[in-house]
C-alpha positions, 0 to 999 in steps of 0.5 A, a space after each residue: 595347892 601349896 601348904 603356904 596357902 593355908 598358913 593363915 590365921 583362923 577366923 575369930 568366928 565361923 558358922 561351921 568348923 571342921 577340925 582336922 585337915 586330912 583327906 576326910 576333914 577336907 572332903 567334909 568341909 568341901 561337902 558342907 560348904 557346897 550344901 550351905 553356900 551362905 555359911 562360913 566354913 573353916 578347917 583347923 589343922 594341927 600340923 603346919 601342912 594339910 594331909 600330913 598323917 594317914 593321908 600321906 602315909 599309905 599305899 595310895 590304893 583306890 579299893 573297889 569294894 571287894 572285902 566288905 559285907 554286902 549291904 553294909 555302909 562300908 561296902 556302899 561307900 567304897 563302891 560309890 566313893 571309888 567311882 566318884 574319886 576316879 571321876 574327880 581325879 580325871 577332872 582335876 588332872 590328878 594322876 590315877 591308874 586303874 592298874 588292877 588287883 589280884 587277891 591270890 590263894 596259895 593253898 586249898 584252905 584259902 579257896 573257901 575264903 576266896 569264894 566268899 570274897 567273890 560273892 561279896 564283891 559281886 553283891 557289892 557291884 564291883 565292876 569286872 570282878 572274876 575268879 581266875 586260875 593259875 595260868 591266868 595269874 601268870 598271864 596277868 602277873 608273870 612272876 606271881 604264883 597261886 592256885 586261884 585268884 580274884 581279879 579286880 580290874 577296877 582297883 587302882 592307885 592315886 596320889 591321895 596327898 594331891 587329892 587332899 590338896 584339890 579338896 582344900 582348893 575347892 574349899 578355898 575357892 568356895 569361900 571357906 578357910 583352911 588354917 594350918 598350925 592350929 592345934 585344938 587344946 580345949 573344946 568349950 560349949 556355950 549356949 550359942 557357940 562352941 569355943 575352940 581354943 587353939 595354940 593361936 587363940 580361939 575360934 567361936 564356931 556355931 557347930 563343929 565336925 571333928 575329923 581328927 584321925 589319930 587324935 579323935 578320941 582325945 578331942 571327943 573326950 575334951 568335948 564331953 564324949 565317952 572315952 570308948 573307943 580309944 585310938 591305939 596307934 599301929 605302925 605299918 612299915 613298908 619295904 620297896 623293891 629296888 628299881 632293877 627288880 620293879 618288873 616283878 610286879 605289874 599292879 597290886 598283889 594281895 593275900 586272902 585276908 583273915 576275915 577276923 582282922 581289919 588288916 589285909 595282910 602283907 601285899 605288894 603294891 605298885 604306886 603312882 610314882 612307879 615304886 613297888 611296896 611290900 608290907 605293911 607290918 602292923 606293930 603296936 606303936 609308942 606314939 600316934 605319929 610314930 613314923 620312926 620306930 624310935 619315936 615314943 611319946 609318953 602320953 600316948 604310950 600311957 594311954 595305950 597301956 592304960 586302956 583295958 581294951 589293949 590287954 584284952 586285944 593282946 590276950 586274944 591276938 598274941 600269936 598274930 602279934 608275934 608274927 608281926 614282931 618278926 616282920 618288923 624285926 627281920 626284913 627277910 621275914 617280911 620278904 618271905 611273906 611276900 614271896 608266897 605270891 612272888 617266889 622270885 623275891 629275895 631279901 637283897 631285892 628290897 630296901 627300906 621305904 616309909 612307915 605309916 600309923 593307922 589310927 585304930 579304934 579299939 573298944 574297951 572290950 578289946 574289939 578292933 573297931 572296923 566300922 564307923 563310930 560317931 559321938 555327938 556332944 553339945 554343938 559338935 559331931 565327932 568322927 571317932 573312926 572312919 575305917 579303911 578304905 577312907 581315902 578311896 571313899 572320901 567323897 561318899 564318906 563326906 556326904 554321910 558325915 554331912 548327913 549326920 552333922 545336919 541331923 545332929 545340928 538341925 541344919 537344913 541342907 541346900 545342896 549344890 554341886 562343887 
């Protein structure tokens, strides 16, 4: 649906407000209006269009659920969410491709980690996951090399902006409202309502769910929540294979990740558009919307540098930081990292592509938070961290968030299908 359809004034009042018009906020609004068809539901988005931040600036991968500890919430939501998302895209006519993924080990020390990933994936119920040898790697990806790999045929790609647009249309079709250009500046609880002051006036909501991504911590604090964890932005830039070299990658090629970090490392990703991405980098950013490297917002930078967790994180991960600086500064360094899996790659084969900003929740103790974090304040529930694979899991996450909201607000669910 077009963004102009959202350029409407927010209602003066509603029963349930969702703050944030990214893929998670829209999925939550869709779920809430399905459960409570008699309630008035409004989405308030700060930007002029929906899904402009993390929803629009990512690789578009539908993850299968390989990486996450068995029995964890992330594992369950990813496997359930991926299955539902494929069905949803097919029903709505949204482009999707189960192109598959290889997680490639290039040396023997990585084999134990590869084995553990296989164990996790099988325990999580990832369909078709199997370990393959060097010959099978070359059969699936003729230009890739490694000593062993996990093949996940159920991993795919989609256009998440189109998915977000479809979610928004579902909300509108069910009688809800989606209002863009409404940046929340104050959150004021009253006895019977929550006053959401925004740049267009104010909306009185019976209850609100905040799915504000990079701005989640600020709005939670405005509502009276603790400042921990803080959102610290990481800028991830991608390169793109030139069209004549796109044949080097058929699907998705990933490294064996460092289990101590919430990042998956430099990978090669086919997109729905046909482009092939290399990246991303992971560089501490000077703004929460630093899609350009030179973008620095003093308030964002001050908050990052004033947070004790930032310095504790840097002290622990400085070696990783130096590597990432090299990847960000030198195109050849990023290409070399990818060439461990596709040796034919050369710096002349690539050109700059887009950048995204990951809203990374960082604890006061310097811990990179890789799990869901919620804060409850008067009449409000704040989704402080909805970790990757949030877009993959958006429908399943929406159910979980709606469950949490109903418990926090004392609402009885009346479930219907959307």
